[in-house]
C-alpha positions as CSV (number, residue, x, y, z in Angstrom):
1,X,40.6,-77.6,-77.8
2,X,44.2,-76.3,-80.0
3,X,41.7,-74.7,-82.7
4,X,38.4,-73.8,-80.4
5,X,41.4,-71.4,-78.2
6,X,42.4,-70.6,-81.6
7,X,39.5,-69.1,-82.6
8,X,38.4,-67.2,-79.0
9,X,41.9,-65.5,-79.7
10,X,41.3,-64.9,-82.3
11,X,37.7,-63.1,-81.6
12,X,38.8,-60.9,-78.7
13,X,41.7,-59.5,-81.0
14,X,38.9,-58.7,-83.5
15,X,36.8,-57.4,-80.9
16,X,39.4,-55.7,-79.5
17,X,39.9,-54.6,-82.4
18,X,37.1,-53.3,-83.1
19,X,36.7,-51.6,-80.0
20,X,40.0,-49.2,-80.0
21,X,38.4,-48.8,-84.0
22,X,35.0,-47.4,-82.6
23,X,36.9,-45.3,-79.5
24,X,39.0,-44.0,-82.6
25,X,35.3,-42.9,-84.7
26,X,33.8,-41.2,-81.7
27,X,37.4,-39.5,-80.9
28,X,37.4,-38.0,-84.9
29,X,34.0,-37.4,-84.9
30,X,34.5,-34.9,-81.9
31,X,37.2,-33.5,-83.2
32,X,35.6,-33.5,-86.3
33,X,32.2,-31.4,-84.8
34,X,34.6,-29.1,-83.4
35,X,36.7,-28.1,-86.8
36,X,33.0,-28.1,-88.4
37,X,32.6,-25.2,-85.9
38,X,35.0,-23.5,-86.8
39,X,37.9,-24.6,-84.4
40,X,41.3,-25.5,-86.2
41,X,43.6,-27.6,-84.7
42,X,46.9,-27.0,-83.9
43,X,50.0,-28.0,-82.8
44,X,51.4,-29.0,-79.3
45,X,54.6,-27.7,-79.8
46,X,53.4,-25.2,-81.8
47,X,54.1,-21.7,-79.8
48,X,50.5,-21.0,-78.2
49,X,49.6,-25.0,-78.1
50,X,53.6,-25.1,-75.5
51,X,51.6,-22.2,-73.9
52,X,48.2,-23.9,-73.3
53,X,50.2,-27.8,-72.5
54,X,51.6,-25.9,-70.1
55,X,49.4,-24.3,-68.1
56,X,46.9,-26.7,-68.6
57,X,49.6,-29.4,-66.7
58,X,50.3,-26.4,-64.2
59,X,46.4,-26.0,-62.5
60,X,46.7,-30.0,-62.0
61,X,50.2,-29.3,-59.6
62,X,47.6,-29.5,-56.5
63,X,46.9,-33.3,-57.0
64,X,50.6,-35.1,-59.1
65,X,48.7,-38.1,-59.5
66,X,46.5,-37.0,-62.0
67,X,48.4,-34.1,-63.7
68,X,51.2,-37.6,-63.5
69,X,48.6,-39.7,-65.0
70,X,46.3,-37.1,-67.8
71,X,47.4,-37.2,-71.6
72,X,47.1,-34.5,-74.1
73,X,45.2,-35.9,-77.2
74,X,44.4,-32.1,-79.3
75,X,44.7,-28.9,-78.9
76,X,41.5,-27.0,-81.6
77,X,41.9,-23.0,-81.8
78,X,39.0,-20.9,-82.4
79,X,39.4,-19.3,-85.5
80,X,35.9,-19.2,-86.8
81,X,34.7,-16.3,-89.2
82,X,31.2,-17.4,-89.9
83,X,29.1,-13.4,-89.1
84,X,27.9,-16.0,-86.0
85,X,31.2,-15.8,-84.4
86,X,32.4,-12.0,-85.7
87,X,28.5,-10.6,-83.9
88,X,29.7,-12.5,-80.4
89,X,33.6,-11.2,-80.5
90,X,32.3,-7.7,-81.9
91,X,29.6,-8.1,-78.3
92,X,33.2,-9.1,-76.2
93,X,35.3,-6.5,-77.1
94,X,31.7,-4.0,-76.7
95,X,30.9,-5.3,-73.3
96,X,34.9,-5.5,-72.2
97,X,35.0,-1.8,-73.5
98,X,31.9,-0.9,-71.5
99,X,32.7,-2.8,-68.3
100,X,36.4,-1.1,-68.4
101,X,34.4,2.2,-68.4
102,X,32.2,1.0,-65.5
103,X,36.1,0.2,-63.6
104,X,37.9,2.5,-63.7
105,X,39.6,1.7,-67.6
106,X,39.9,-2.7,-66.5
107,X,37.4,-5.0,-67.4
108,X,39.6,-7.8,-65.2
109,X,39.8,-10.1,-68.6
110,X,41.0,-13.5,-67.7
111,X,41.5,-16.9,-69.1
112,X,39.4,-19.3,-67.7
113,X,39.0,-23.4,-68.0
114,X,35.8,-25.0,-68.4
115,X,35.1,-28.2,-68.1
116,X,31.6,-30.4,-69.0
117,X,30.5,-32.9,-70.7
118,X,31.5,-33.3,-75.0
119,X,28.2,-33.4,-76.1
120,X,27.8,-29.4,-73.8
121,X,31.5,-28.5,-75.2
122,X,29.3,-29.4,-78.4
123,X,26.6,-26.9,-78.3
124,X,28.1,-24.0,-76.3
125,X,30.8,-24.0,-79.8
126,X,27.7,-24.5,-81.4
127,X,24.7,-22.2,-79.8
128,X,27.2,-20.8,-76.9
129,X,26.1,-20.8,-73.7
130,X,23.6,-22.8,-72.0
131,X,20.4,-19.8,-70.6
132,X,18.8,-22.3,-68.4
133,X,20.6,-22.3,-65.4
134,X,21.7,-18.0,-63.4
135,X,25.1,-18.7,-63.2
136,X,28.2,-20.9,-64.1
137,X,31.3,-21.6,-62.6
138,X,34.5,-21.3,-64.6
139,X,38.4,-21.8,-63.1
140,X,41.1,-20.0,-63.2
141,X,44.4,-20.3,-65.8
142,X,46.3,-21.6,-62.3
143,X,43.0,-23.1,-60.8
144,X,42.3,-26.1,-63.5
145,X,41.3,-29.6,-60.7
146,X,37.7,-28.4,-60.6
147,X,36.8,-27.5,-64.1
148,X,38.7,-31.1,-65.0
149,X,37.2,-32.8,-62.1
150,X,33.4,-31.8,-63.6
151,X,34.4,-32.4,-67.3
152,X,32.9,-35.7,-68.9
153,X,34.6,-38.9,-70.6
154,X,33.2,-39.3,-73.8
155,X,32.8,-42.9,-75.9
156,X,36.3,-42.6,-76.5
157,X,37.9,-42.5,-73.1
158,X,38.3,-38.1,-73.8
159,X,37.6,-35.7,-72.1
160,X,36.9,-32.4,-72.8
161,X,37.8,-28.4,-71.4
162,X,37.6,-24.9,-72.9
163,X,40.0,-22.4,-71.9
164,X,38.6,-19.1,-72.2
165,X,38.2,-14.9,-72.3
166,X,36.2,-13.6,-69.1
167,X,34.9,-10.1,-68.2
168,X,35.2,-10.3,-64.8
169,X,35.6,-6.4,-63.8
170,X,34.9,-5.9,-60.1
171,X,33.4,-9.0,-58.4
172,X,32.5,-10.1,-55.1
173,X,32.2,-13.3,-52.8
174,X,29.8,-15.8,-53.6
175,X,29.9,-18.4,-51.0
176,X,30.0,-21.9,-52.0
177,X,26.6,-23.0,-50.8
178,X,24.7,-19.9,-52.2
179,X,21.1,-20.7,-54.1
180,X,19.7,-17.5,-53.1
181,X,21.8,-15.4,-55.5
182,X,21.3,-15.4,-59.4
183,X,22.7,-12.0,-60.1
184,X,24.9,-9.5,-58.8
185,X,23.4,-7.9,-55.4
186,X,23.9,-4.7,-56.8
187,X,24.7,-2.7,-59.9
188,X,28.0,-2.1,-58.4
189,X,29.8,-5.6,-59.0
190,X,30.1,-8.3,-62.6
191,X,30.8,-10.9,-60.8
192,X,31.3,-13.2,-58.0
193,X,34.3,-15.3,-56.9
194,X,34.4,-18.1,-53.8
195,X,37.2,-15.9,-52.9
196,X,38.5,-12.3,-53.0
197,X,42.5,-12.8,-52.9
198,X,43.0,-16.1,-53.5
199,X,39.7,-17.3,-56.2
200,X,39.3,-20.8,-57.2
201,X,36.3,-19.6,-58.8
202,X,34.8,-17.6,-60.8
203,X,31.1,-17.4,-61.3
204,X,29.5,-15.8,-64.3
205,X,26.3,-14.4,-63.9
206,X,22.6,-15.5,-66.4
207,X,23.0,-12.7,-67.3
208,X,25.8,-12.1,-68.4
209,X,27.2,-15.2,-69.4
210,X,27.7,-15.0,-73.9
211,X,28.4,-11.4,-73.3
212,X,31.5,-11.9,-70.8
213,X,33.2,-15.8,-71.7
214,X,34.5,-15.9,-74.9
215,X,34.9,-19.1,-76.3
216,X,39.5,-19.8,-77.4
217,X,39.9,-23.2,-77.4
218,X,39.2,-26.6,-76.5
219,X,41.6,-29.2,-74.9
220,X,41.4,-32.5,-75.0
221,X,42.1,-34.5,-72.7
222,X,42.7,-38.6,-71.5
223,X,43.1,-38.6,-67.5
224,X,42.8,-41.3,-64.7
225,X,39.4,-43.9,-64.6
226,X,39.4,-42.8,-61.0
227,X,38.3,-39.1,-61.8
228,X,34.9,-40.8,-62.3
229,X,32.6,-41.8,-58.9
230,X,32.5,-40.4,-56.0
231,X,35.5,-37.5,-56.6
232,X,33.1,-37.0,-60.1
233,X,30.5,-36.0,-58.2
234,X,31.2,-34.2,-55.5
235,X,32.7,-31.6,-57.1
236,X,30.3,-31.4,-59.6
237,X,27.5,-31.3,-56.7
238,X,30.0,-28.5,-55.2
239,X,30.1,-26.3,-58.8
240,X,25.6,-26.8,-58.9
241,X,25.2,-25.8,-55.7
242,X,26.5,-22.0,-57.5
243,X,25.2,-22.8,-60.4
């Protein structure tokens, strides 16, 4: 009996070790994909790493329980030098100037979070944002909780957010339950928000997706399990109503 118990314990230990190894491999493979596509890992304690970390946890302040139990795993910076990315960055600069010229000299550029599954993050890094939806919703830098709730857990238990620079230009209000607007209501507007005075969502229309949004960093983190389930689905459902 003692031998059987010992063998069972050994089996459990091996299974646990293999499971942990598989999770590490999954996490490594994901990070390797980021690196392959021009993102380099930066130290959390570096100047920019500390700013991003502080901004991230500050954006979770509406829910201290989530903030307290959330751990940053890695931060990757967009350092892509490929011709494709140079074109995208140049296009962002050109559009920034065009919007600024149209809107009295201010293109209204902000940083914003975008949460999605690992696969979508990887696809976005490689090919840009998908054109299959008529808009996407991103969270202002100080309101990252919605994007956290819409992030997907990968095979290693890690979630990922994009931190992007976003050209907002002149904004109009769009209701959360609106499904019948697919573009700016007129040439007077460039993007939309849920609230002009205190926005928690920036809405970028399909026609502007890869001109108005430039991914700058990928933040990978572990968060409480109760982000899954109804709370997650509810928040993502709200976002999809306007996307």
